[in-house]
Residue frames relative to the residue before (quaternion, step in Angstrom):
aa qw qx qy qz dx dy dz
M 1.0000 0.0000 0.0000 0.0000 0.00 0.00 0.00
A 0.6691 0.5033 -0.3058 0.4532 3.59 0.95 -0.86
V 0.6148 0.5510 -0.3500 0.4426 3.59 1.08 -0.66
A 0.6446 0.5241 -0.3222 0.4539 3.57 0.98 -0.80
A 0.6414 0.5358 -0.3286 0.4400 3.58 1.02 -0.74
K 0.6409 0.5344 -0.3336 0.4386 3.61 1.05 -0.64
N 0.6729 0.5091 -0.2937 0.4491 3.58 1.14 -0.55
V 0.5014 0.6503 -0.4296 0.3757 3.61 1.25 -0.12
A 0.4305 -0.7017 0.5079 0.2537 3.57 -0.87 0.97
V 0.2711 -0.7489 0.5869 0.1457 3.55 -0.90 0.99
P 0.4893 -0.6666 0.4639 0.3178 3.61 -0.81 0.92
V 0.6017 -0.5928 0.4075 0.3471 3.56 -1.10 0.77
W 0.6496 0.5284 -0.3324 0.4340 3.59 0.92 -0.85
R 0.6516 0.5213 -0.3226 0.4467 3.58 1.05 -0.72
M 0.6464 0.4995 -0.3147 0.4834 3.58 1.03 -0.77
T 0.6283 0.5318 -0.3275 0.4638 3.58 1.04 -0.79
L 0.6595 0.4965 -0.2962 0.4804 3.57 0.96 -0.89
A 0.6431 0.5221 -0.3203 0.4597 3.61 0.97 -0.83
K 0.6580 0.4990 -0.3098 0.4713 3.60 0.94 -0.85
W 0.6430 0.5208 -0.3217 0.4603 3.56 0.97 -0.85
A 0.6794 0.4845 -0.2904 0.4684 3.60 0.86 -0.97
Y 0.6289 0.5375 -0.3300 0.4546 3.58 1.02 -0.80
N 0.7067 0.4621 -0.2638 0.4663 3.57 0.88 -0.94
K 0.6378 0.5108 -0.3277 0.4742 3.60 1.18 -0.44
S 0.5370 0.6064 -0.4071 0.4221 3.59 1.25 -0.29
Y 0.5589 -0.6356 0.4283 0.3165 3.55 -1.18 0.55
F 0.6611 0.5840 -0.3217 0.3440 3.59 0.91 -0.92
P 0.6274 0.5202 -0.3858 0.4323 3.69 0.92 -0.53
S 0.6394 0.5342 -0.3315 0.4425 3.59 1.09 -0.64
L 0.6714 0.4439 -0.2904 0.5176 3.57 1.30 -0.21
G 0.5405 -0.6436 0.3855 0.3807 3.57 1.30 -0.01
M 0.4877 0.6729 -0.4249 0.3589 3.58 1.22 0.34
M 0.3669 -0.6859 0.5786 0.2454 3.54 -1.34 0.30
R 0.6963 -0.4848 0.3225 0.4197 3.57 -1.25 0.34
D 0.6920 0.4802 -0.2918 0.4531 3.61 0.91 -0.84
D 0.5509 0.5884 -0.4030 0.4336 3.60 1.22 -0.20
C 0.7154 0.4744 -0.2333 0.4569 3.58 1.18 -0.58
L 0.4170 0.7225 -0.4657 0.2954 3.59 1.23 0.10
Y 0.4972 -0.6132 0.5201 0.3260 3.54 -1.15 0.70
E 0.3756 -0.7723 0.4709 0.2018 3.59 -0.70 1.05
T 0.0526 -0.7778 0.6248 -0.0425 3.52 -0.05 1.38
D 0.7128 -0.4141 0.3217 0.4658 3.59 -1.28 -0.01
V 0.6393 0.5287 -0.3209 0.4569 3.57 1.03 -0.82
V 0.6753 0.4853 -0.2933 0.4716 3.60 0.88 -0.92
K 0.6338 0.5302 -0.3327 0.4543 3.60 0.98 -0.79
E 0.6596 0.4906 -0.3038 0.4816 3.59 0.98 -0.83
A 0.6358 0.5222 -0.3264 0.4654 3.59 1.02 -0.78
I 0.6332 0.5279 -0.3290 0.4605 3.60 1.00 -0.78
K 0.6325 0.5388 -0.3276 0.4498 3.59 1.02 -0.78
R 0.7050 0.4779 -0.2561 0.4572 3.58 1.11 -0.66
L 0.4547 0.6927 -0.4550 0.3263 3.60 1.21 -0.09
P 0.5211 -0.5910 0.4960 0.3648 3.59 -1.12 0.56
N 0.6673 -0.5483 0.3287 0.3820 3.58 -1.12 0.67
N 0.6811 0.4921 -0.3156 0.4408 3.61 0.86 -0.86
V 0.6479 0.4971 -0.3159 0.4829 3.61 1.04 -0.72
Y 0.6391 0.5233 -0.3161 0.4667 3.57 1.01 -0.84
D 0.6643 0.5046 -0.3024 0.4612 3.59 0.93 -0.90
A 0.6385 0.5134 -0.3238 0.4731 3.60 1.01 -0.79
R 0.6278 0.5262 -0.3270 0.4712 3.59 1.03 -0.80
Q 0.6734 0.5001 -0.2958 0.4571 3.58 0.87 -0.95
F 0.6271 0.5242 -0.3338 0.4696 3.59 1.04 -0.75
R 0.6634 0.4999 -0.3101 0.4624 3.60 0.90 -0.93
M 0.6583 0.5081 -0.3128 0.4589 3.59 0.96 -0.85
S 0.6608 0.5064 -0.3080 0.4605 3.61 0.91 -0.91
R 0.6616 0.4996 -0.3045 0.4690 3.57 0.93 -0.90
A 0.6513 0.5167 -0.3169 0.4564 3.60 0.97 -0.83
I 0.6448 0.5066 -0.3240 0.4719 3.59 0.97 -0.79
Y 0.6439 0.5216 -0.3166 0.4616 3.58 0.96 -0.88
L 0.6811 0.4829 -0.2912 0.4670 3.59 0.87 -0.97
S 0.6582 0.5168 -0.3105 0.4509 3.57 0.94 -0.86
C 0.6481 0.5172 -0.3162 0.4609 3.60 0.99 -0.83
N 0.7198 0.4106 -0.2346 0.5082 3.56 1.10 -0.70
K 0.3813 -0.7424 0.4612 0.3013 3.57 1.34 0.10
D 0.4820 0.6385 -0.4210 0.4275 3.53 0.95 1.02
T 0.1891 -0.7434 0.6214 0.1596 3.57 -1.31 0.17
L 0.6136 -0.5292 0.4279 0.4006 3.53 -1.31 0.19
P 0.5938 -0.5105 0.4449 0.4346 3.59 -1.22 0.25
K 0.6620 -0.5569 0.3338 0.3745 3.58 -1.06 0.78
D 0.6824 0.4954 -0.3079 0.4406 3.63 0.95 -0.74
E 0.6801 0.4622 -0.2919 0.4885 3.62 1.26 -0.20
W 0.4229 0.6952 -0.4749 0.3351 3.60 1.26 0.02
T 0.5199 -0.6010 0.4965 0.3493 3.56 -1.18 0.54
K 0.2642 -0.7617 0.5738 0.1443 3.56 -0.82 1.02
I 0.6128 -0.5850 0.3848 0.3664 3.56 -1.08 0.70
E 0.6314 0.5351 -0.3312 0.4530 3.60 1.11 -0.64
E 0.7041 0.4525 -0.2559 0.4838 3.61 1.13 -0.62
D 0.5826 0.5967 -0.3640 0.4148 3.57 1.23 -0.42
E 0.0178 -0.8036 0.5944 -0.0230 3.55 -0.53 1.18
L 0.4325 -0.6806 0.5282 0.2659 3.54 -1.13 0.65
Y 0.0744 -0.8710 0.4856 0.0083 3.54 0.55 1.27
L 0.6949 0.4914 -0.2736 0.4481 3.60 1.12 -0.55
Q 0.5296 0.6900 -0.3894 0.3030 3.60 1.18 -0.53
P 0.6537 0.4988 -0.3536 0.4459 3.68 0.84 -0.73
Y 0.6593 0.5026 -0.3033 0.4699 3.58 1.04 -0.75
I 0.6199 0.5252 -0.3343 0.4776 3.58 1.06 -0.72
A 0.6518 0.5072 -0.3137 0.4685 3.59 0.93 -0.88
E 0.6410 0.5267 -0.3198 0.4577 3.59 1.00 -0.81
V 0.6614 0.4945 -0.3039 0.4750 3.60 0.91 -0.90
E 0.6613 0.5028 -0.3107 0.4619 3.61 0.92 -0.85
R 0.6250 0.5267 -0.3340 0.4695 3.60 1.03 -0.77
E 0.6644 0.5012 -0.3010 0.4655 3.57 0.93 -0.90
R 0.6564 0.5010 -0.3140 0.4686 3.60 0.98 -0.76
D 0.6241 0.5250 -0.3357 0.4713 3.59 1.07 -0.70
I 0.6492 0.5067 -0.3119 0.4737 3.58 0.96 -0.87
K 0.6512 0.5176 -0.3099 0.4603 3.57 0.97 -0.85
R 0.6395 0.5153 -0.3209 0.4718 3.60 1.02 -0.80
E 0.6535 0.5047 -0.3064 0.4737 3.58 0.96 -0.87
W 0.6464 0.5220 -0.3150 0.4587 3.56 0.98 -0.83
N 0.6856 0.4899 -0.2809 0.4595 3.59 0.98 -0.85
K 0.5781 0.5816 -0.3714 0.4354 3.61 1.20 -0.44
Q 0.6799 0.5230 -0.2925 0.4227 3.56 1.04 -0.78
């Protein structure tokens, strides 16, 4: 079902609006990705623990740089902003895995 949804053509106006809204957000100007801005619930914290070392290190670098820039009331040069095409939801597969495991555990505890 999810594969079929990816093949659906997105109207041009919707992509234009999405790009505009993305660029108006604060986090791309700090070099962050969407998954860097997630509220850290127990599920997200567990997903972060499961990240490969190189992905975790890149996340930590982006977070440190964003904090530094924010404290100095500065942003990255426009050419270094995160572009919507480069922004990947790197944490989502791990979040889904943790949620699946928690659902299985809940079902197991019901029995």
